[in-house]
PDB file of N, CA, C and O in Angstrom, chain B, residues numbered from 101:
ATOM      1  N   UNK B 101     -46.007  65.577  15.676  1.00  0.00           N
ATOM      2  CA  UNK B 101     -45.968  64.660  14.542  1.00  0.00           C
ATOM      3  C   UNK B 101     -45.418  65.381  13.322  1.00  0.00           C
ATOM      4  O   UNK B 101     -45.755  66.532  13.046  1.00  0.00           O
ATOM      5  N   UNK B 102     -44.567  64.673  12.605  1.00  0.00           N
ATOM      6  CA  UNK B 102     -44.045  65.193  11.344  1.00  0.00           C
ATOM      7  C   UNK B 102     -44.919  64.672  10.204  1.00  0.00           C
ATOM      8  O   UNK B 102     -45.687  63.726  10.377  1.00  0.00           O
ATOM      9  N   UNK B 103     -44.791  65.293   9.061  1.00  0.00           N
ATOM     10  CA  UNK B 103     -45.533  64.849   7.885  1.00  0.00           C
ATOM     11  C   UNK B 103     -44.534  64.338   6.847  1.00  0.00           C
ATOM     12  O   UNK B 103     -43.594  65.038   6.472  1.00  0.00           O
ATOM     13  N   UNK B 104     -44.754  63.120   6.398  1.00  0.00           N
ATOM     14  CA  UNK B 104     -43.926  62.535   5.336  1.00  0.00           C
ATOM     15  C   UNK B 104     -44.092  63.405   4.090  1.00  0.00           C
ATOM     16  O   UNK B 104     -45.206  63.545   3.586  1.00  0.00           O
ATOM     17  N   UNK B 105     -42.994  63.996   3.581  1.00  0.00           N
ATOM     18  CA  UNK B 105     -43.120  64.896   2.427  1.00  0.00           C
ATOM     19  C   UNK B 105     -43.527  64.196   1.131  1.00  0.00           C
ATOM     20  O   UNK B 105     -43.895  64.862   0.163  1.00  0.00           O
ATOM     21  N   UNK B 106     -43.468  62.892   1.101  1.00  0.00           N
ATOM     22  CA  UNK B 106     -43.839  62.159  -0.117  1.00  0.00           C
ATOM     23  C   UNK B 106     -45.315  61.815  -0.130  1.00  0.00           C
ATOM     24  O   UNK B 106     -46.025  62.194  -1.061  1.00  0.00           O
ATOM     25  N   UNK B 107     -45.795  61.105   0.883  1.00  0.00           N
ATOM     26  CA  UNK B 107     -47.187  60.629   0.867  1.00  0.00           C
ATOM     27  C   UNK B 107     -48.106  61.425   1.791  1.00  0.00           C
ATOM     28  O   UNK B 107     -49.315  61.196   1.815  1.00  0.00           O
ATOM     29  N   UNK B 108     -47.533  62.362   2.554  1.00  0.00           N
ATOM     30  CA  UNK B 108     -48.273  63.251   3.462  1.00  0.00           C
ATOM     31  C   UNK B 108     -48.854  62.541   4.686  1.00  0.00           C
ATOM     32  O   UNK B 108     -49.708  63.104   5.371  1.00  0.00           O
ATOM     33  N   UNK B 109     -48.403  61.311   4.974  1.00  0.00           N
ATOM     34  CA  UNK B 109     -48.836  60.624   6.196  1.00  0.00           C
ATOM     35  C   UNK B 109     -48.154  61.261   7.396  1.00  0.00           C
ATOM     36  O   UNK B 109     -47.055  61.802   7.277  1.00  0.00           O
ATOM     37  N   UNK B 110     -48.806  61.196   8.551  1.00  0.00           N
ATOM     38  CA  UNK B 110     -48.183  61.688   9.767  1.00  0.00           C
ATOM     39  C   UNK B 110     -47.226  60.622  10.303  1.00  0.00           C
ATOM     40  O   UNK B 110     -47.538  59.431  10.312  1.00  0.00           O
ATOM     41  N   UNK B 111     -46.056  61.078  10.747  1.00  0.00           N
ATOM     42  CA  UNK B 111     -45.017  60.180  11.241  1.00  0.00           C
ATOM     43  C   UNK B 111     -44.545  60.696  12.593  1.00  0.00           C
ATOM     44  O   UNK B 111     -44.243  61.880  12.739  1.00  0.00           O
ATOM     45  N   UNK B 112     -44.483  59.816  13.571  1.00  0.00           N
ATOM     46  CA  UNK B 112     -43.994  60.183  14.906  1.00  0.00           C
ATOM     47  C   UNK B 112     -42.469  60.254  14.863  1.00  0.00           C
ATOM     48  O   UNK B 112     -41.800  59.257  14.594  1.00  0.00           O
ATOM     49  N   UNK B 113     -41.932  61.437  15.130  1.00  0.00           N
ATOM     50  CA  UNK B 113     -40.478  61.617  15.057  1.00  0.00           C
ATOM     51  C   UNK B 113     -39.728  60.698  16.019  1.00  0.00           C
ATOM     52  O   UNK B 113     -38.603  60.287  15.735  1.00  0.00           O
ATOM     53  N   UNK B 114     -40.343  60.377  17.146  1.00  0.00           N
ATOM     54  CA  UNK B 114     -39.675  59.569  18.171  1.00  0.00           C
ATOM     55  C   UNK B 114     -39.525  58.110  17.761  1.00  0.00           C
ATOM     56  O   UNK B 114     -38.598  57.435  18.209  1.00  0.00           O
ATOM     57  N   UNK B 115     -40.421  57.617  16.918  1.00  0.00           N
ATOM     58  CA  UNK B 115     -40.377  56.204  16.545  1.00  0.00           C
ATOM     59  C   UNK B 115     -40.087  55.989  15.064  1.00  0.00           C
ATOM     60  O   UNK B 115     -40.044  54.847  14.607  1.00  0.00           O
ATOM     61  N   UNK B 116     -39.891  57.049  14.320  1.00  0.00           N
ATOM     62  CA  UNK B 116     -39.662  56.921  12.874  1.00  0.00           C
ATOM     63  C   UNK B 116     -38.388  56.123  12.593  1.00  0.00           C
ATOM     64  O   UNK B 116     -37.333  56.391  13.167  1.00  0.00           O
ATOM     65  N   UNK B 117     -38.506  55.153  11.713  1.00  0.00           N
ATOM     66  CA  UNK B 117     -37.342  54.331  11.355  1.00  0.00           C
ATOM     67  C   UNK B 117     -36.546  54.958  10.222  1.00  0.00           C
ATOM     68  O   UNK B 117     -35.347  54.715  10.081  1.00  0.00           O
ATOM     69  N   UNK B 118     -37.226  55.768   9.416  1.00  0.00           N
ATOM     70  CA  UNK B 118     -36.559  56.327   8.237  1.00  0.00           C
ATOM     71  C   UNK B 118     -36.586  57.844   8.303  1.00  0.00           C
ATOM     72  O   UNK B 118     -37.639  58.458   8.473  1.00  0.00           O
ATOM     73  N   UNK B 119     -35.411  58.431   8.167  1.00  0.00           N
ATOM     74  CA  UNK B 119     -35.321  59.887   8.159  1.00  0.00           C
ATOM     75  C   UNK B 119     -34.130  60.316   7.323  1.00  0.00           C
ATOM     76  O   UNK B 119     -33.207  59.539   7.080  1.00  0.00           O
ATOM     77  N   UNK B 120     -34.168  61.569   6.889  1.00  0.00           N
ATOM     78  CA  UNK B 120     -33.091  62.142   6.092  1.00  0.00           C
ATOM     79  C   UNK B 120     -32.844  63.566   6.544  1.00  0.00           C
ATOM     80  O   UNK B 120     -33.757  64.272   6.973  1.00  0.00           O
ATOM     81  N   UNK B 121     -31.602  63.968   6.440  1.00  0.00           N
ATOM     82  CA  UNK B 121     -31.235  65.362   6.694  1.00  0.00           C
ATOM     83  C   UNK B 121     -31.077  66.039   5.344  1.00  0.00           C
ATOM     84  O   UNK B 121     -30.446  65.499   4.436  1.00  0.00           O
ATOM     85  N   UNK B 122     -31.654  67.220   5.222  1.00  0.00           N
ATOM     86  CA  UNK B 122     -31.505  67.972   3.986  1.00  0.00           C
ATOM     87  C   UNK B 122     -31.535  69.452   4.304  1.00  0.00           C
ATOM     88  O   UNK B 122     -32.498  69.951   4.886  1.00  0.00           O
ATOM     89  N   UNK B 123     -30.478  70.155   3.921  1.00  0.00           N
ATOM     90  CA  UNK B 123     -30.346  71.583   4.162  1.00  0.00           C
ATOM     91  C   UNK B 123     -30.609  71.944   5.626  1.00  0.00           C
ATOM     92  O   UNK B 123     -31.289  72.927   5.922  1.00  0.00           O
ATOM     93  N   UNK B 124     -30.063  71.137   6.532  1.00  0.00           N
ATOM     94  CA  UNK B 124     -30.152  71.435   7.947  1.00  0.00           C
ATOM     95  C   UNK B 124     -31.457  71.064   8.626  1.00  0.00           C
ATOM     96  O   UNK B 124     -31.649  71.374   9.802  1.00  0.00           O
ATOM     97  N   UNK B 125     -32.359  70.406   7.910  1.00  0.00           N
ATOM     98  CA  UNK B 125     -33.638  70.019   8.488  1.00  0.00           C
ATOM     99  C   UNK B 125     -33.802  68.504   8.372  1.00  0.00           C
ATOM    100  O   UNK B 125     -33.344  67.892   7.408  1.00  0.00           O
ATOM    101  N   UNK B 126     -34.463  67.909   9.369  1.00  0.00           N
ATOM    102  CA  UNK B 126     -34.705  66.476   9.357  1.00  0.00           C
ATOM    103  C   UNK B 126     -36.102  66.193   8.828  1.00  0.00           C
ATOM    104  O   UNK B 126     -37.077  66.808   9.260  1.00  0.00           O
ATOM    105  N   UNK B 127     -36.191  65.262   7.895  1.00  0.00           N
ATOM    106  CA  UNK B 127     -37.475  64.835   7.328  1.00  0.00           C
ATOM    107  C   UNK B 127     -37.712  63.386   7.706  1.00  0.00           C
ATOM    108  O   UNK B 127     -36.785  62.575   7.714  1.00  0.00           O
ATOM    109  N   UNK B 128     -38.961  63.066   8.019  1.00  0.00           N
ATOM    110  CA  UNK B 128     -39.315  61.719   8.484  1.00  0.00           C
ATOM    111  C   UNK B 128     -40.228  61.050   7.470  1.00  0.00           C
ATOM    112  O   UNK B 128     -41.040  61.699   6.812  1.00  0.00           O
ATOM    113  N   UNK B 129     -40.073  59.722   7.358  1.00  0.00           N
ATOM    114  CA  UNK B 129     -40.815  58.974   6.344  1.00  0.00           C
ATOM    115  C   UNK B 129     -41.525  57.768   6.953  1.00  0.00           C
ATOM    116  O   UNK B 129     -41.080  57.196   7.948  1.00  0.00           O
ATOM    117  N   UNK B 130     -42.642  57.398   6.324  1.00  0.00           N
ATOM    118  CA  UNK B 130     -43.425  56.266   6.833  1.00  0.00           C
ATOM    119  C   UNK B 130     -42.865  54.935   6.358  1.00  0.00           C
ATOM    120  O   UNK B 130     -43.115  53.898   6.971  1.00  0.00           O
ATOM    121  N   UNK B 131     -42.105  54.961   5.264  1.00  0.00           N
ATOM    122  CA  UNK B 131     -41.616  53.718   4.680  1.00  0.00           C
ATOM    123  C   UNK B 131     -40.314  53.974   3.917  1.00  0.00           C
ATOM    124  O   UNK B 131     -40.035  55.109   3.531  1.00  0.00           O
ATOM    125  N   UNK B 132     -39.516  52.922   3.699  1.00  0.00           N
ATOM    126  CA  UNK B 132     -38.244  53.113   2.990  1.00  0.00           C
ATOM    127  C   UNK B 132     -38.440  53.613   1.560  1.00  0.00           C
ATOM    128  O   UNK B 132     -37.573  54.301   1.021  1.00  0.00           O
ATOM    129  N   UNK B 133     -39.558  53.277   0.951  1.00  0.00           N
ATOM    130  CA  UNK B 133     -39.808  53.743  -0.413  1.00  0.00           C
ATOM    131  C   UNK B 133     -39.947  55.255  -0.475  1.00  0.00           C
ATOM    132  O   UNK B 133     -39.469  55.886  -1.417  1.00  0.00           O
ATOM    133  N   UNK B 134     -40.598  55.837   0.521  1.00  0.00           N
ATOM    134  CA  UNK B 134     -40.750  57.296   0.569  1.00  0.00           C
ATOM    135  C   UNK B 134     -39.389  57.956   0.778  1.00  0.00           C
ATOM    136  O   UNK B 134     -39.084  58.969   0.149  1.00  0.00           O
ATOM    137  N   UNK B 135     -38.580  57.386   1.655  1.00  0.00           N
ATOM    138  CA  UNK B 135     -37.241  57.937   1.892  1.00  0.00           C
ATOM    139  C   UNK B 135     -36.409  57.873   0.617  1.00  0.00           C
ATOM    140  O   UNK B 135     -35.706  58.830   0.289  1.00  0.00           O
ATOM    141  N   UNK B 136     -36.479  56.785  -0.089  1.00  0.00           N
ATOM    142  CA  UNK B 136     -35.705  56.614  -1.319  1.00  0.00           C
ATOM    143  C   UNK B 136     -36.114  57.657  -2.363  1.00  0.00           C
ATOM    144  O   UNK B 136     -35.258  58.251  -3.019  1.00  0.00           O
ATOM    145  N   UNK B 137     -37.414  57.875  -2.513  1.00  0.00           N
ATOM    146  CA  UNK B 137     -37.893  58.887  -3.464  1.00  0.00           C
ATOM    147  C   UNK B 137     -37.385  60.264  -3.085  1.00  0.00           C
ATOM    148  O   UNK B 137     -36.902  61.014  -3.934  1.00  0.00           O
ATOM    149  N   UNK B 138     -37.495  60.594  -1.800  1.00  0.00           N
ATOM    150  CA  UNK B 138     -37.054  61.900  -1.320  1.00  0.00           C
ATOM    151  C   UNK B 138     -35.553  62.078  -1.547  1.00  0.00           C
ATOM    152  O   UNK B 138     -35.119  63.112  -2.053  1.00  0.00           O
ATOM    153  N   UNK B 139     -34.773  61.086  -1.178  1.00  0.00           N
ATOM    154  CA  UNK B 139     -33.312  61.182  -1.296  1.00  0.00           C
ATOM    155  C   UNK B 139     -32.855  61.334  -2.743  1.00  0.00           C
ATOM    156  O   UNK B 139     -31.801  61.917  -2.996  1.00  0.00           O
ATOM    157  N   UNK B 140     -33.625  60.825  -3.690  1.00  0.00           N
ATOM    158  CA  UNK B 140     -33.223  60.913  -5.092  1.00  0.00           C
ATOM    159  C   UNK B 140     -33.395  62.320  -5.659  1.00  0.00           C
ATOM    160  O   UNK B 140     -32.686  62.703  -6.590  1.00  0.00           O
ATOM    161  N   UNK B 141     -34.343  63.104  -5.098  1.00  0.00           N
ATOM    162  CA  UNK B 141     -34.576  64.464  -5.606  1.00  0.00           C
ATOM    163  C   UNK B 141     -35.375  65.270  -4.574  1.00  0.00           C
ATOM    164  O   UNK B 141     -36.560  65.535  -4.776  1.00  0.00           O
ATOM    165  N   UNK B 142     -34.725  65.660  -3.468  1.00  0.00           N
ATOM    166  CA  UNK B 142     -35.452  66.351  -2.382  1.00  0.00           C
ATOM    167  C   UNK B 142     -36.186  67.613  -2.818  1.00  0.00           C
ATOM    168  O   UNK B 142     -37.303  67.867  -2.367  1.00  0.00           O
ATOM    169  N   UNK B 143     -35.577  68.394  -3.678  1.00  0.00           N
ATOM    170  CA  UNK B 143     -36.220  69.654  -4.090  1.00  0.00           C
ATOM    171  C   UNK B 143     -37.555  69.427  -4.791  1.00  0.00           C
ATOM    172  O   UNK B 143     -38.452  70.265  -4.705  1.00  0.00           O
ATOM    173  N   UNK B 144     -37.690  68.315  -5.475  1.00  0.00           N
ATOM    174  CA  UNK B 144     -38.944  68.001  -6.169  1.00  0.00           C
ATOM    175  C   UNK B 144     -40.116  67.899  -5.191  1.00  0.00           C
ATOM    176  O   UNK B 144     -41.241  68.280  -5.514  1.00  0.00           O
ATOM    177  N   UNK B 145     -39.837  67.379  -3.992  1.00  0.00           N
ATOM    178  CA  UNK B 145     -40.913  67.136  -3.022  1.00  0.00           C
ATOM    179  C   UNK B 145     -41.083  68.244  -1.990  1.00  0.00           C
ATOM    180  O   UNK B 145     -41.996  68.188  -1.167  1.00  0.00           O
ATOM    181  N   UNK B 146     -40.218  69.245  -2.026  1.00  0.00           N
ATOM    182  CA  UNK B 146     -40.304  70.330  -1.046  1.00  0.00           C
ATOM    183  C   UNK B 146     -40.853  71.607  -1.645  1.00  0.00           C
ATOM    184  O   UNK B 146     -40.782  72.661  -1.012  1.00  0.00           O
ATOM    185  N   UNK B 147     -41.389  71.542  -2.823  1.00  0.00           N
ATOM    186  CA  UNK B 147     -41.952  72.739  -3.469  1.00  0.00           C
ATOM    187  C   UNK B 147     -43.261  73.134  -2.829  1.00  0.00           C
ATOM    188  O   UNK B 147     -43.877  74.117  -3.242  1.00  0.00           O
TER     189      UNK B 147
END
């Protein structure tokens, strides 16, 4: 299970509908809102 970097929910990589690539790594999200926040400023959420 992956962890959504925005809300910290666990997300199953196999069924995740929303994901982003950043600096060679794939991040998974529980909802489109989390993906949108991450995509707007990834470094803010990866500290």
